[in-house]
N, C-alpha and C positions, 0 to 999 in steps of 0.2 A: 507515896507513901511519906514523902519528906515536907509536902507543903505543897508543891509545884505541878504546876497546869501547864502542857506541853501543846504546840499548836505543830499539827504532821498536812501542809496543804498538796495537790496535788504533784508538785516539784519535789516533795521529798524532802526539804530543807526545813529541819527539827528547828523549831525556836520556845522559849517560854517562860515562865516569869513564875517567882514567890508569890502562893496564894496565900498559904494558910502557916503558920511555925510550925506546925507538928504535922500535921496530916491531911489529903481531902477523898475524903469518904463518896461523894454523889457530885453526878455533874450532870447539869441538862441544856444541851445545846438548843435554843429554840429553831425552826426551821426558816420564817419568814424575817427574824428581826435579827439583825446582828448582836444578839442580848446572850450571855451564859448566866445560869444559875448554879451555885455550886455548897454542895454544904462538907463543913473538915471542924478541923480545933486547932485551938492556939495553943491553948493551954492543958496539961493535964488534967483528967477527970471528965466526968460526964457533960462536958458543956459546949455540944455544938454550936455552932453559927452559919447563917444562910449570908452569903456575898450576891450582890447581882455585880456584873461585870458589863458596862459597854465595850464592846471589842474595836469601836467606829474610832474612839476618843481613846486618848492619852494622858496617862498620870506619870511624868519622869521615864517615860519610854514605855510602862506598864499598860494594860488597858485598865480605862477608870472604872473605879468603884465606886455605884453610885448609891448602893445600902446595904447596912449589915446588923441583922437585927439573932435573936438566939432563936433555936429551934424546937426548945422545950415546952410544952403543952402544959402549962402552968408554973407548977411549983417541982413537981418532984421531976429530976431530972431522968431522960431516959435515951435509946439511940436510936437516932434516922434509921428509917429501912428504905423508903423509896421517896421520890420526888418526882414532881411533874408541875409543868407551867402551861398556862392556855397561850395560845398564838396569840392569842389580843392582847397580851401583858396584865389581864384585870381579875384572875386567878392565875392562884398558887396554891398546890397542897402539898402536904409533908404529912409522910406516916412513919409509925413508931413501932419498937418493938413491944412497946404494952398494950398497942391496940387501940389508941386514939390517932384522929385521923385530924392536924391543925390547917385550916383554909384562910387565906389571905389573898384579900379581895380588895379591889381599887388599884389603882397603879403600882404596883409591884418594882418601879425602880424606885420610887419615892415613899419616906417614910410617912410624910404628912398625909399621902392621899392614899393610905393604903390600913388598911384593919383586917387583925387577925384574932382568929374566932376557932372556939374547939365545932369542930364539925360532928365526931364520931369517937364513940370510945366503944371497945371491947374487950373482948378476953383474952383476944386471938392475936398474933402482930399481926398488923400489915406487910402485905406482901407485893402489892401492885395496886397504882393509883394511876387514870387516865380519862382523859378530857374530853366530851364528847360535844361539839357544837351541830348542833337541828334547831335551823331558820333560826328564833331568837331566843332559842332553851339551851341553856347549857347543861351536861349531867356530867358528871362528874361518879366514875365507874371504881367501886374499891373489892379488894381480892384480898383474904386475906387465906391462912392454912386452913379453914375449915368454911368460909362461904362468899357468898359474890352477892355487891347488893349496888345501889344505884342511888345516887340523889340528884334532886335537880338543885342547882346552886344557882339559878339566874335569878331566882324569887326570893321570896321568904317566906321562914320557916322551914326550909330543906327538907320538903317530902322526901321521902326514902320509902324503896321499893327493895324487899330483898328475893333476887335472883335465884339464887342456888344454895342447898346446906353442904356442897364440898368446894374446899378454895384448891389454892396451890403453893407451890414453894419462889422461892424469890426467883425473880427473874423468869418466872413462868407464865407471865401474863405480855400480852400486846393491843395494839388496838388496830385494827385493819386500816385500809384505804379504802377510798369511793366503792373500787370493783366489790368489793364484798361489802357494802350499803356500813361502813364506818361501823363491823359489830367489834366488840369486844371479847378475844381470844384469851380463852383462861386453860392450859395446858397440864393434865393430870397424868397420874399415873396410867389410869386407862384408857383415857379417851382424853381430847381434847374440843371445847365446847365453844360456842359462841354464841355471846349475848348481846342483844338488843338492852335499850335503856330499862324496858319494861316488862322482857318477857325473854327466855332462852330460846335459842334458836338449834341450829342442827349442830351435832357434834360428831366427831372424826374419829373411829378406834384405830390410834396408833399407840402400838405397844412401845414399853418399856419405862425406865423412872427417867423424868423430864426434868433434864438442868437447866436448860436455855431456851425460853422462846425470845423470836423477833420475826417482824413483820419490815417485807422492806419489796416494794414495788412489784406487789400483786403476790410476792412467794410469801410461803411460811416457815421462818427457821426454826427447826429444833433440832437441838443438842440434845440424847439419853442416854444413859447407863443401862445395856442390855447383857443378862447372865443370861448365858445357856450353858449348857453342857457338853462339853466339848467330844467327838465323835469317840475317840478309847474309852473313854468311861461308859458308857454307853454299852462295854461288851466286857467291863471289866469289873465294876463293884458299881452297886448301887449306890455308894459314897462317891458320887462322882466330885473331879476336881471341876470349878467356875474360875474363869475369867472373865474379868469385867471390861466391855468394851465402851467408848464413846463414839456414839453413833451421829452424824450429822448428816442430817434429811432437808433435803430444802422440797415442799411440796407445792403443785398450783391446786390450788383449790376451786379456781375455777372451773379448770379441764382436766382435775380428778386426777393427777399423775405426779409421781415423784421423780421432780424433774435432774435433784442430783442426790446421792447417797457415798457418804467414804466413812471409815472406821478411824477415830484420832485416839489420840492417848493424852489425859488430862488439859482440856480442851477450860480456859479460863471465861475467855469471853467470844464473839462472834461480831463483827463490826461491817458495815457494808457501807461502800462511800466509792463516788468516783464514776459510776456506771453500773456494770452487771454484777449477780455476787460471782458468777463463774461461767466462763465462757464456754458452754454445752452446748455449739450450735449444733453439731450433727444430733442431736437429742432432741431439741426444740426443730427440725427440721423434718426430723420422722416422727415428731408429735402432731405436728402442722399439718400433715401429709395425713394421717391416720385421724385428724377429725375432720379433714375435707378444710381445713384454709385457702383462701381464695387465693388466686397469683400473685396479687399484692401484696400480700399478706407475707408468703412467700419469699418475694422477690426480697422485700424488705429485711427478711432472717440471712439471705444467701448474702446480700448489700455487706450488713454488718457483719457477718461473716469473712468478705472481702476484706473488710476493713481492718478488723481482727488480726487478719495474717498480713496485713500490707505493712499494718505496724508493728510486726513482730519480726519483717525484712522475711519471711516467705512470701516472694514476687509471685511466684509458679504457681502454688496453691491458692492466693489471693486473685488470680487471673481467673483459675476452674472456676469460684464462686463468681466474680463478677460475670465470666460466662451466662451463668443460670439466670441471672437478672437481666437476661435480654428481650427486648420486647416490653418493659416494665422501670427500666432505668437507665434516664437519659444514658447513651454512650458516652458525648462529651466527657461525663463524669469519670469513668475507666479510663478514658484515653489520656486525658490530661494527668493522669498518675504512671502513664508509661510511657512519657514522650523522650522519657531522658534515653540518649542512645545505648544507653545498658542496659535497658529494659525492652528493647525493639523485638527482641524475642518473644516476650509474653505479650506486647501488643499486637504483635503477627497474629498470635493465638486466635485473643478475643477480636480481630477485626475476619478473621477467617470464619470463624463462628457466625459472627452477625451476619456474613453474605451467605453464608449457609441457608441460613435461617429470611433471605428475601429482605430483612430490615438495613440492610448500608443506602446510604446515599453516593451521590458522587464526590465527596467530599473524603468519605473512607473508603470506595474505590480505588482513589487515588495516595491516598493515606499507604495502603495497604500493599499498592505493587509500586511505590515508592520504599517500603521495610521490603518486601522482594530483591529491588536490584539495589537498595543498597548492601544486606548480607551479600547479593551474586550469589543466592541461591536459585539455580537455574530449575532442578528438579522441582523444587515446588513451586516454583510460578509457573511451569508446564502444567502441573498436578491441577493448580488454579484455574487456569485457564482452560484447558483442556476436558472443556467437558463431552460425553455421549452425546447430548438431545438440547434440543433448546431449553426444555424444559427445566433441566442441570441449570442453568445460567441464575447465576444468584449476585451478579452485579451489572450495571450500566456498561456494555461491550464500549458505545464508543468513546467513554471517557478512560478506558481500560487500556484503547487503543493511542488515544492520545499520550497518554503517561510513558506507556512503550516506548512508542516512537518517539518520544522527548530524551529516555535516557539511551535512548539507543540500539532497543532490542526489536530489531526490525523484523525479525525471524517469525516472532514469538507476536508482533503486531499482525504480520501480514495475514499467521495462522488465525486470529483473530475476523481479521475483516474479511478472508475468504470464507470460515466456517459460519460464520453470520450475516452475510448476505450484505454487508459494508461494501459496495461497491467501490464509491468513491474514496475512500481511505487507504483499498487495498492498491487501487493504479495511483493514489497519490506519494503513496510510499517506493511503489516501486520507479515512476518515474520522478520524483525528486529527490528522493533518496538512498537509492540504489539503483537507481539508469538502465535497469534492465528490460528496456523497450519489447525485446523478443519477448518476455515473458508477461506485461503489460496487454500485448495485442493478441497474445492468446488467452489471456485471460477476459477480454472484452469478446471472442469470437462465441466464447462460449455461453455466453450473458443470455437471459430473454431479452425479445427485441425491444423493448421499450428503453430499460439498461443499456443494452448498446449502442441503440439509436445515440443517446443522452451523452455518452461518453463515448462518443468519437466526435460529436461535435464539441466536447470540451476540452480534449487530448487531440484532437486532429491533426494539427499544426503541427507538436513535439513528436509525433510519432509521424508523421510525413518527412519533417525534416530530417530525422536519423533513420528509417528503415521505410522508404517509400515505396516501394515494389510491392513487399507484404501490407503496407495499408492500403495502397490502391487496389489490389486483388481482394480485399477485405469488406471495403468499400465498395466493390462491384457486388459484392455478394447479398452486400446489405440495403442495396436500392433496386436489387432485382426479386429474388426470393432466398429470402434471409432463413438460414439454417442454421442455429446453434451446433457445437461442435456435439458430438458423442458426448463426449467425459462432462458437458455441462450441465445446469441445473433448468435450460430451458426447456419450457412445456411444448413438446414436440407436436402437437393435438394444436397450437397456436403460431404454428413455423409458417411462411408463406407470406409473411407479411413484408413490405417492404418500406424506405425510407423516401422520403422526399429530397430525390437526387440532385436538386438546384442547388439545395440548402448547403452542400457540402463544397460548393465549388471554391467558395474561400478558403479553401481546408490547400488547395495546389498551389498556391504562390509560393515563386520561386522555385515551382515544378511545371514546368510547361510539358515535358515528354510523358509523363504520368498524368497529366489532365488530358492532352487529347487523347492516350491511349482510356481514358474512363470515360469523356463525353462518346466515343467513336463507337466503345464498349457498350453506350448506353441506348443511342439510338439504332443500334444493329437490336438488340433485343430485346428493347424495351420501345415500340413507335410512338407508345403515346409519354413518353419521357414529358417532363414540363420543359415550356418552350426557353425557357434560360437555361437550357441545356442547349438546343439547337442554335441562339443567339452567341453563347460563347466557342463551340465548336465554329463557328462561321467566322467568328473574328479572331479564331484562332488560327484557322487557314488561311485568312485574310494577311494576318501577319506574318506567318510563315514565306508565303506567297510573295508578298511586297520586300521580304528580306533573301530571297533565294538570286543566287548569282547561277545556279547552274540551268541553262535551257532546258535540259531534258526534265529533271525535277521541277522547275519552273511552271514547265505546261501541264503537268504530271495534278500541280497543288493548284494551276487554274480548272483543271477539269473537275476534280472533287470539289471545290468552291462553288464552280456552275452545277454540279450535283447535285448540291446542297439547298444552292436557290431553288433549283425545278422540283426539290421534295415536295412545296406545298405544305411547306410547315411556320412560311411566311406571312402570309394571307393576313393575320389578321395583325400582323407588325411587322406591316409593310413598311413604315415611314423609319423603324430601328436598323432594319435589315439595308434601305435605302443609303442611309448617312454612314453604315458601316464600309459601307462600299466605295464612297465620295472620300469618305478616309482615308481611303489607303489605293484611290484612284484606281479601281477595278471597272475599267469601263463598260464592258462586257456583262459584266454585274448590274451597272447603272441602267444598261439598255434595257436589257431583258426584265427590272423591276418597272421600267416605266412601260414596259409595252404591258405589261399585267395589270401595272393598274391606270390602263389607258388612258395615261401623262401623253398625248401626241405632240402636241406642241413642243414640250420639254425634248421628245427622241429629235423633233425637227430642228429645235435650235443647236441641240447638238451636233449633231451633222451640218448645219450652217456652220457652226464656231469651227469645226474641223475642216469647209470648203467640202465637204463631198458634197457636189450637185450630185450623181445620181441616184445617191443614198434619199437625196432631200425631195426625185420625183418618186423614187420609192415609197419613201413612208405617206407621199400624198395619193400614190395609188393604192396604197393597203390601207391605209385609213381616211381618206377622203368622203367614204358616204358618213361616217362617223361625226366626221368635224370637218365639215366641207370649207369652214377658213381657212383650211392648210395650203386648198391652193391660192387664195389671194394674198397668204405670206408668202408664200414660194414666189409667185410673179413680185411681191414686192421687195423680198431677195434679192433674184435675180436681175431685176430693173436697177437695184443699188450698185450693182456689179461692175469693174470697168472692163472689165476683159468681156471678150467676144462669148456671149450666154445665150446666141437669138436662138439656140439648138433647144435650151432650155424653155427661155419663153416662149416660143413655139409652143414644144408642148404642154406647156399650162394654163396656154391662152386654147387650144383645141379642147382641152377635158372640161375647163370651165363651160366652154359652146357646148362640145356634147353634152353634158351634164346639167345645163342649165342652171347655173347654180346662181344668178344672179335675178330675184323678182322681176316681174316684168314693169312696174311702176318706177322699179329705182334701175333701168337698164340707160335709162339718158345718160343720168348722172354717175353710175358705175360706168360706163365708157369712158368719160370725162376722167375718173380718178385712173382708170387703167392707162389713159395716155400720159395723162398728167406724172403717174409713179415712173411709164419707158421716160418719161421725159428726164430722169436723171441720168441716166444710162445714157454716156456720150456714145460709145457705139450704135447701138440702136437705131433701124431707120423706120421708113413710113411701112418700108414692104414687110416687114416682122407683121405688124398687127394688123394689113389691110386686108386680111382674110378675112379677120377676127370684124372689123369694122363692118365690112361689104356685108356680112351674114349679120350682124347685128342689125344696121336700116333696113335689109328685107324682112325681118321681122318685126320690124317697128311699121314698116309700109302695110303689111300684111295685118298688123293691129290697129292702125288709123282705119285702112278701108273696114273692116269689122265694125270700126266703132259707128262708122258712117251709115252703115248699111242698119244700125240698130238704132242709131235717132233718128234715122228717115220710119222706119217701120214706128215708132213711139211717137212720131208729129202726126201719120197717118192713124192713128187709134185714138188719140186727140183731136184729131178735124173730126172723125166717125163719133164719138162721145160727145161732139158740143151741136153736131147735128141732132142727133137724137133727144137731146136735150131741149132743143128750139121747140123739135117737134111737138114735144109734152108742152109746152107753154101754147104753142098755138091751137094746135090740131086735136080733133076730140079721140078720146082713147074708145076702141070697141071692146070689152071684155067677151071675147068667144071662148072661154076653159069649160069645160062641162064639166070636170072633176076637181074634186079637192086636192088642192096639195100637198096635204097633209095624210087623211088618210085611203085618197085615189078612190074618192068611191063618188057617184053621181052629184054635182050639186041640188042643192035643193035652198029654197028659200026659206029664211035668211040667210044672205053670205055676204061675205067679204070679199072687196074685190082690191086690190094694188096698183099702182102704175107699171109697178115691175111687170105686169102680167101672171102675178100669181091671186088666185084665188080658195077660198076657205070657206067650209061650213063657219055657220057663226061659232057653235059650240064647240071645234076642233078649235078654232083662233081662236077664242079664248080659253082654252085648257092649255093651248102650246107658246100662245105669245109673252113674251116682256114687257110690252108696252103696246100702245092702241096703235100708234103712231110709225110702228115698225115693222116691214114683213117679216114674222120669224124663218123662211128659206132665207133670205135674203141678209139678213141680219149680221151672222159673223164674219160673212166677207164683208159687209159694209163696217165693220167696227175695227177691223183690221185697218182699212184705208182711214178711217177717220184717225186713229192711232199714230199710224205714218205720218198721216197729214200735221198733227197736233206735234209729234216728235221733230218734226223738221220745222215746224215754226218755232218750239224753244230753242232747236239748236243753231235758225237764224239769229237768235235775239241773242243766243249766248256768244255766236262768235262773232256779232257785231261789238258784244261786250267786252270780249277777250283781247279783240284787233283797236281796241278803244286802248283798253289798258297795256296795253304793249305799246303802242305810239307814246303815250301819253306818259309814262314810266320812264325813270334812269335805270334801271335796274331790270331788263326787259327778263335775263334767267330767273330771276325771281319773282316774277309773274307766270312763268310758263314751271315753275317747281309748285306755286301754291293752286293752280288750276290740277297739276298730277295729280297732287297730295290731296285734292276733292274726289279723285276720281272721272272728272271731265274727259278725259281720252279712253278710258277704259270703254273697251267693246264691249257691248250687253247683245246678245244673239239671241232672240226666239226661236226654238224649236217649231213655231209656224208662221216663221215669217217667210215670207213667198220670196221669189225670185228678185222681183224688185227690190225686197226689203234688201236682202245679200249684197245688192249691185248697188241700195242707198248705203251700206255698211263701208262697201270699197272704195266708195269716194268720201266719205267722214274721214277711211284711214288715207287715203291722199291727201284730204285738206289739212289730218294732222300731220304726215311728212312736211307740205310747202308751211306751216306754220313753222316746227322743225326747224325747216333749212331758212325761211325767213328770219327767226332771232339769231341763228348762228353765226346768218349775214349779218344782222344787227348787230351782232355783240362781237 
């Protein structure tokens, strides 16, 4: 009223400047431009001026006024009733009380680019103006006290359409937003009408005398005066007293409900800025639910409500609204607001609900548990973790255990680990933090077999170190017939499992007493225990035997070790048991294993090393048949002894003679070897081997006689054969056979006769003979003889070649090795060989031996 324009921003810092000398009557702030249009008076009288202000530019500290022009339509002065400007800055319309409307077309901020003309003249005051843009067409709504009209101002001639024959008062019209299709709203006393540029739209029967109509963000704001009879006057008199009330109603035309309603006195104007008209969140929520708004829309309302309460400092109320956004709103948005230590209670409430809805991640669980521990609220903590069943767990149990353990809440961590079968965490806390080894072992004993086995392997050493006896007892059960304790959760039907006892041997490091008890138990109750059990038990018994000083105890340990060796558990690991006995100098065990492994020569050498002569003879007598070379080794051994060993030498020679241990053809050489062997003994005389040599010579003499008799018989046979051949050459052969040698039937001509004396029917001969020159009956025997003759001739040639190479070569051994490699000396025996063939083979064997002896002497 004093010509000033004031600015009130969100910060509520009021500033202003002098715009007119007298007064300001109208203002219009564009939404998309920082341009302000105003109407006021600089001098008395009806001289309204329009001024356009650029709020972004300054002129002496005040906004820059870019244009001033008078606002009267023509020459008749009149009062401005309303003002509107198009957002494109190309149209501005001014309404007057005399019923005229001026249109300013062109750039409204500049005089030379703008043109003013009278658009409308009428008899009723102009009460409202509004521009509407639809594509490239621009409409101007004009409302008076009596009618509603629209003009097309973007073209020529400005065509007009009359929309209705009733109007409204000042400030009782407005243009809706796109949610209501940019309709022009006219608030009459009986109804509120909505208009399109070319027709009237819907109407709403809102009672009361309308004072102000305003549109803001989808809501229609109506201030009206309502005349109602007070309750008392209804019963007192018909001349009732009336009371004037100004009612503010906020309508949601889209959802058809009243968003807000209140009674005020003397409302001057309604302004809406910086957000919502009023925070009626409860009503909005109820309406959204009744209209079946989706969860995303509801969550948005809850978030806004929470933000509103948070900004007001009502943190408890805010967190309750944020809780209702869980599942739609990112939790970090809320968590950041309450991370302050003073808001930890609110954060805890939000995180609790987040967990109850199973929407918390590991970080949320960690944060919630840290809140509990910071608050030292053990009751809340127990309430959170002590759920009745697995289905009620709404957090990551393992994360919770880690956080509680780190914070020192071991009992709570143990509770979670035990109830949710996190066996490793339970044992880790018991053994590493609380050091309660007895409880840890008890817990392992009630686990199912698989978990008990794995945890015994993991924690067995530390438990054996602190509670060895109890640990050993549990291991015995685990490796034989495991039965979980009655208090445990183990499956009784799956009981009876047993672990591999060999895998637990390393647990007994530095606990030999418990190890021995465990191994002996396993060997007794479970004979099919792994081999490692028996190997370790043998090693342990040998160690104890070797270090024992008490003779009686040592004898007992000796018997135990021998008993274990004789149990038959070391047949497949003979070498390992032998090495263990040798390492601990357990001679009885070594000899036993030698005998079991048929290592008779090793037994012989053992007694030889210890000069146990009788045992040497005993070994030869016990095992000489399996290994005849023992007697020869014994003879060589006694021959090299300087002390008088005649008794043992005689015994050896007698056994050699009785058992005929030397081959016949090697006898002479062996006799020479025996004599040379005994020659090393300075105390041995000829009398020691006289009987042996005499017997050997007698046997050789007998063999010579037999050989001479055989030679004589062969010579006689040869002479007879030669005579028969000569007779066949010189004398005629008379065939007197009357029967066929094949079919044994009487001979009939034609027949075939052979000099051997066999005769055949011609047809029989042709059927059975392989060739015309050979007798079918004599052919098999003749063929054998011919094969022998050819073989002898080949061998004679081979012998001559071998002897020649042997004499000419500088390396006789290489020649012999080459012939051996080619299989020349291999004996090939035919199943059909006659006795003469076997004799030939024996002669061949003698030849091979002579060659070897010759080469041995040559090299």
